[in-house]
N, C-alpha and C positions, 0 to 999 in steps of 0.2 A: 424908796422911802416910805412909812407907814402912809402917809397923808397920798399919795399917790397910789396906791393902790386901788383904791376902789374904782376910779375910773377906767384905770388900767384893766382891772379883772371885765367893767362893763363893754369897754371896747372892745376885747375876746369874746365876749359873747355876744354882742350885735356882728362881729365880721363871722364867727360861727352860723347866726342865725340869717345872714345875707349865703353865705357856703349853702346853707340847707336849701335854702329859695331855687340860687341858682342850679345845683347841681340834684338833689334828691327829687323835685317836684317837677324837671323836667323827666328825670327818671321814672315818676310813678305816672306820670303823664302818658308812656307808650304803651300800659299794660289798658287803657280805652275804659269802658266800664265798668272793668275790676278796678283801676287805678282811681278811680274817683272815691273811691271805698278805700281806697289806703290813703289817700289825700284829706279827708273827712277824719279817720280813726289818728291821726299826728295832731289834726288841727284843737281835735279836742281831747286829744290826748296830752301833747306837751307844747307843741311849736304852731301857736297861732299864725295860721296863714289866711291869704282870702279866700276863704272859701267860698263865696257866691258869686267874686268874678269868674272863678275856675269854674265852679257850673257851669255858668253863664256859657262860657267860651264851647263847655263840652255838649250845651243843649243848640247851640247853636251851629256849632260843626253838623250836630246828628238831630236834627228835628222829632224824628220820628222815634226815638228810644228817650223822649227826654225823663219821661214817669220809669222809665229803668236807673238812669240816674241817680234821679232823686230819694229811688229805694235805696239804694247802694249808699248812698250818701248819707244817707240816716240811720243805716244799721252801721255803717262804719263810724258815724257818731257815736252812738249808742257803745259800740264798743268800745272805742277810745277812751269813755266818757266815765269807765271803767277805774283809770289811774286814778285820777283826781279823788273819782266815789270812796277807793280803799283808803285813799293815804287822809282820808275824812275821817274813816272808822277805824284808820288804824290810829291815829293821835288826835283827834280834832277836835275830841273833848277837851284836855287839856292846854292844847290852845286855844281854845275859847274862852274856858273859866280862865285863865292870865287874862283876859281883859274883858270879863265882863264877870259880876259877880254871881254867883248859883242862882239865884234866888229870879235874874233876869234870863240864866241860862234856861229855866226850865218853862219861864213864859214862853222865848223863842219855840222849845221842843213843843211844847202844847199846842202853840201855832200851827207848827210844818206840821206837827203830825192830825190836825182836825182835817186839811185840806194835799196830802202831800203828793197824789199826782200831780195834780193842776196846778202845786208850789214848783213841781220840776219840770211839767210840759208849758206852763205858757214863756215861762224865760229860754223855753228851748224854741219857740215859736218863734222871736224876738231878733233882731238885728244888731250888730255892734249899735252902740256902744254897751248893749247888756253885759254885765259880768257874769256872765253864763258859768265859768270855772266855781265861784261863790257860790252858787245855787248847789252844784254839784257837789262840790266840798262838804256841805250843811247838809242834802243827803247823806252822805258817808254820815255826816258827826251823828245826826238824828236817829241813823241808823233804819233806813227807809231799807226794806226787800230790796236783794238784786234785782228778781222779775220785773215787780212795778216800775223802779227805775229806769228800765232799760226801755220798758213798752213808752213810758212816758218821755224819756227822751227821743225813742222815735217817731211816736207820733207827732211832736212839735217839731220837728225837724224836718219830719214827711210837711207837713200842713207848709211851714217854711219855705221849703224850696219849690217843693210844686209852685205856689201862688209866685216866688220868683219867677221860675220857670213859665209859667204863662204870660206875665210879665214882659220876658226875655221874647217870647214867640211871638208876641206884638207889637213890641216898639223895638227890638234889637237888644245887642249888649249894654246898651245903653242905660238900661234901663236899673242896672245895679246904681248908678249913680242917682240915679232917682232914687230909690230905696235906701243908699247910701246917706243923702243928703236930708233926707227925713226922715233918718233912723228916731233922732229922740221925741221929734212930733209924732211919731207910730209907736215909741215906747210908751211916752203920756200914756196915749188914747187905748193902748190895750191894756197897759197898768190899770187907769183909771175902768175899763170892762171889769177887768177882775176883779178890781174892790167892790165893784156892785153888785158882781154877780154874790160874792160869795156872802155880802151884806144880806140878798136876797133870800140866799140860802139859808144862810142862820136867821133870820128872821120866820122863813117857813117851819124849820125843825123847834124854833122854842114857841111858836104859834103848835105845832104839831104836840110837842110833849103836855102843851099846859094843854090840851085839847083832851088829850089818854088819860091824864091825870083827873079831871074833872069826870068822864066817863067811869072812874074805879071808884070815884067817888059816891055817885048817883047809883052805881049797881050796888 
């Protein structure tokens, strides 16, 4: 029946995700250090997985190479992010213009382009429930260049997972639950710091522009 098609498809999709968690993730885990990069690539491209928990397991099992796990996970995440980025670049503008008018769209583009690196790096640093793929999609829509995009994701993810790994080494795997429990508070704090930092940068830029204009007048 047409009315039951939606729930039926949803159930099939959920079963498929569960199968991926039970079969694919253990398979990737067998590859050790390289496996964490593959899992991160999967997480950022298509299938959401509990990446923090998986990374914590790797780090706790092999404490001496925690930095290498973080490095490869950050690389995998940057590469995997190219898929939602590419979708945004291919047809995201039409998608957004169906939901916002052209004037608002141009304002969104201008805000993103002013600080596109930080606009991508900061969300990459934040834990769930940050809508990370939405920022990646936006980076594609607003045509952020590929190299800065990947670098911003890599830097943000590396900072996030290095900090998480240090907490795991100090507190044990339970540190993941602490981060998850305080995820919203951390999101608010970092978001507030990001807004304050941007405001400080903007005021300095405006002040520098006024001083430069005054210098030209005096000449």
